[in-house]
Every structure is written in structure tokens, then in C-alpha cells.
N, C-alpha and C positions, 0 to 999 in steps of 0.2 A: 633620492629615491630611497625607499624604507627596508629593514632589510629583512624578509621573511621569513630567512634565519631561526631569527629568533624567537617569530609567531611556533616554527617546531618543535624550539624547545619548550614554548609554553604549550604547546599540546600533549605536552609528557607530563602534565599534572591533571590531565583533563581524563574525566569515565568517559569510557565507550562502551555505549550498547546497540548490541547485535539488534537488528528490527527483521533480519529474513529469518521463513525457517532454511532447513538444508530441506532439499528435495533430492526425489530419484522415483523409480515407478510403484505404484500403488497409494501414493497420496490423494489426498483430497483434489477433484480437480470437477470441471464443468462436465453433462453429463453426458453431451456431446464429441467430446474431446479425447483420442485416446489417449493412452498409457504411453506413458518415458519407454522408451529399451535400453540401455546401456550395452556394451562387452569390450573388454579391452582390444586392444591387435596387438601383440608381439612382434612388430615388424623390423625392428633395428639390430644392429646382431650385440651388441652390448647385453649382457646378462641382465635381467632386471627392468631393463626401457620398453615403457607402455604408453602406445597412444589407446583414448577410452573414443570412442562416437559414439556419441547420444542421436536420440531420433525424440525429439518432443515438441509440444507447442509451443508459440510464445509466451501463450497465457497460461504458464507454469507456475508451481511453487509461489513466491511472494517473489510479482510480479509486476512491472510500471505497463501500464495501457496506453500508446500514446492517443489523440484524437484519431487519427485514420483507422481507428480500433472499431468505432462505429461511427465516423462521420465520411461522407464521402470528401476528399478532397481537403481532409484535416494532415498536420502535420504526423508525418514518421519522427521513428526513432532516432533516426539519423538526424534529424531538423530539429529537433528540439536542443538548442545550446546547455553546452555545458557549464554556464554558468548560473540555471536554472536548474541545475544538482547541488547546488548548497545553498541553503536557506534555513531563515527560522521556523524552530518548530513551534507549535501548539498543539497539547492534548488535551483533547475535549473529553472528562472522565465521563460518562454515561451511565459505567457497570452498574450501580445500581439501581439503572428502571430499566435494565436492560435483564438483570436476573428477578425483579418483577415481572416481566413481561419480552419472554423472547421476540416478540415482535414490534419491538416500539420502534418510531420512524421519526430520526433525528430534526428537528423543526426549527425555523427561524429565534422561536418567542426561546427551546433551551439554550440557544444560542445568546440572546439576550442575559438569558441568567447568570451563564456563565463567564461574560465579562463582566458582570458586575460586581463577580468577587474577584475575578482573575484581571481584568483589564482589557484593552480592546486589543483586538488580533492585528499583529502589525500588518503594514503593507509586503506583501510577494510573502507569505509564509507557506510553508506544508500543512495543512491541519490534517490532524489523524485524530480518530476516533476510537475511542477508547472504550471496547465490549466487555475485555477476558473474553472472547469469543475463540482469543487462539487456545486456550486451555485443554480446549477440546481434539487438537491436530496432535497426532496424524490422522485421528478416525476421523473415515469418509461420512460414516451414519451421524455420529455427534455433531459435525461441521454443519452436516446438512439438515439436521434436529426433523424429519421428517415425521408426519403422524399418519394414523389410519388409512388415510385419501391417499396419502404420496404428496402432501403440497407440506414444501419447507418452510419452518419458524426459524429466524435468525431475524436480528437487526438491522436496519438500513439506513440508509438516508434522505433527504426529502428533497426535490427537484427546488421547491421553494428556497429551501437554507442554502444549498450549494450557488445557486442564482445570487439570492443576496450574496453571499462569500466572496463572490467574481465583483461582485457589481458597487457593493457598499464598503467590502475589504480588499481588493485587488488582489486577493491571493493567486498563489501559485500555482495549487495542486496539493490535491486530497490524501489519503489514504486511511482505508481500517481494514480491521483484522477477521472478517467476512468472507465469503466464499467472491458476493456479490457488492456492488453500490447500494442494487438496490433491496428491500424487504426479500426475505427469501416466499413470504404471500405471494409478492407480486414477477419474481422470477418463474416461479412453479406454474404464472398465465402464460409467462415470455412475456412481460413486461416491462421495459427499462427503463425505466423516466429518468430516474436520477443520474446513470450511469450516460445516457444518452444527452443530458444538462453540461454534465463537466466535459464529455470531451467536446461536445457540440461548443463551449464556448474555448475550444483552443487550450481547455487545460488538461494537465495530465496526472494521471492516476499511480498509486500501487497499491493490491490487493494482497490479502491473506498476510497480517503483518502480525508481530509477536513483539515479544520487551515492550509494550507501551506500556504494564504498570513496573516497568524501572526507570522512568521518563516524568519527572516533574510537568506540571500543564503549561507552564511557563521557563526560557530564560536559556534551554538549550538550542542546538542547530543541527540539523539534516543535514547528512551529505547520502547522497542517493544515486549510485553507478552503475552503468549497465554497460555491456557492450554496443557495437554500434551496427546493425546487420542495416545495410540499404533498405531501404522500406520496410524497413520492419514495423508492424504495428502491436509488437508485444515483445517480451522477454522478460526472463527471470533478471534479478537486481538486490544486489548488496547494499540493504537501506542499515544506515550507523546511525544513532543521536550524539552527539557530544555536549557532554554535562560537564556542570562543575563540579570537583571536586567534592565541592564541601556538599551538597546536595545527598 
């Protein structure tokens, strides 16, 4: 039987990148979601002992969406096995395209171009869309990037690209830095085709990621950990990239 303690020693020689924002009241959120509240409850007799009470929606800050978030009968958070929480991490860098066009939509042709340069996306991967949109965090106005008509402008996935990744590359999950899976112009019209596609295919996703600019395109691991709320559809997540020290 392999000694995993040796693996723990090897991990000490790797790099770790935090891919989650810290969260609190006032951070960017979906327009209809209430803001978070926090309060300390000093109920223990020992001086300095505190319990903090939180009130927040599950889809808060950097968070995981379970399929049930958008699909009736889809998997809930407590039904996602822990084996899906450690995955090969692929980073699709389209920062240049997003800088030129805030409404950029990641399509199948873009993924082909990426694979021509970096190689085929492995099975069971976590595929992250790097846009550098997280550099606008935590300003809600910069994240939503609305025009004079209150239409949001930020990049997103195409449903065709998601369906291709699941069918042809058998990925496990996706992630992105923006507020939503879909481009802002569609979200402003209450249209969510990409989100419905990824969750409808039984996959999960992480939204509002950060730190992807510190992660290489290939060769790293994703560790995503969240609590186990019964019947939960979303929850803040601590996402970590594990990189070789030579990167």
C-alpha cells in the first residue's frame, strides 16, 4: 500500500495559489441577492471567545454552483463526491481578447486554438476561463461594467463550448472570474444558456475566481473544498491551485 505521508512531504516543495476572494458585506453580487450580514456573539464565559453568525446566500463570493442551482432534480452539494474536488487544472487564457472586447464569448474555435498551442485538455479536468476580470474586485460597478442603459458588459462562455468540453473532453467542472457563466449582455436580459448547459449536463462550476494569472495553462492541480449543506445548491468555496515549484 503506498505511503501517502511521503506525498505530504512532496507537497511541501510545491506552490499553492489561493483562487478564492475573501468575502464579507458589500462585495459584488447578483442584483436580486440580499447582502451578507455578520455579527459576533460573545456568549462564552472566557474573555475573548466569540462565535460569528453569518447570513448569506449560498452563491456568495467565490462559490460553487451545484447542478440543482439551475436544474430540477440535479445534484445537490452534498451529493457531489469528494473525488471530484481534486482535479487536473487547465487555464484558458483569453485576457487579450477580453481586453479588446469586454463582451468576448469563449467558443469552440477558441478552445481548438488553445489546444493547438498547449495540447489536448485531459479527461476529468477543471477548466478555468482566465479573463483577469478579478482585478476589478471588489468594486461592484467595475465587475458589472454597465453602460448608460444599465446593460452589463463582461465576458462569458458559449453553451456550445461547454457542451463540446463535456462531450469531447469529458471535463468535470468549469470556473471563471466573472459574476456569471454567461456574458453580461445576456445576463442583463435574464438569459443564462451557458449556465443552464453546464449544470444541465450534471457538472458543477466555480464563479468569481481570482489568482488565475498566477497559474500556468497546464500541469497544475485544482483543490476545491466546500462545506456539506444538506440539499445545498451553492456555497462559498476555498479553491486552491497546486503548482510545481519550478513554475
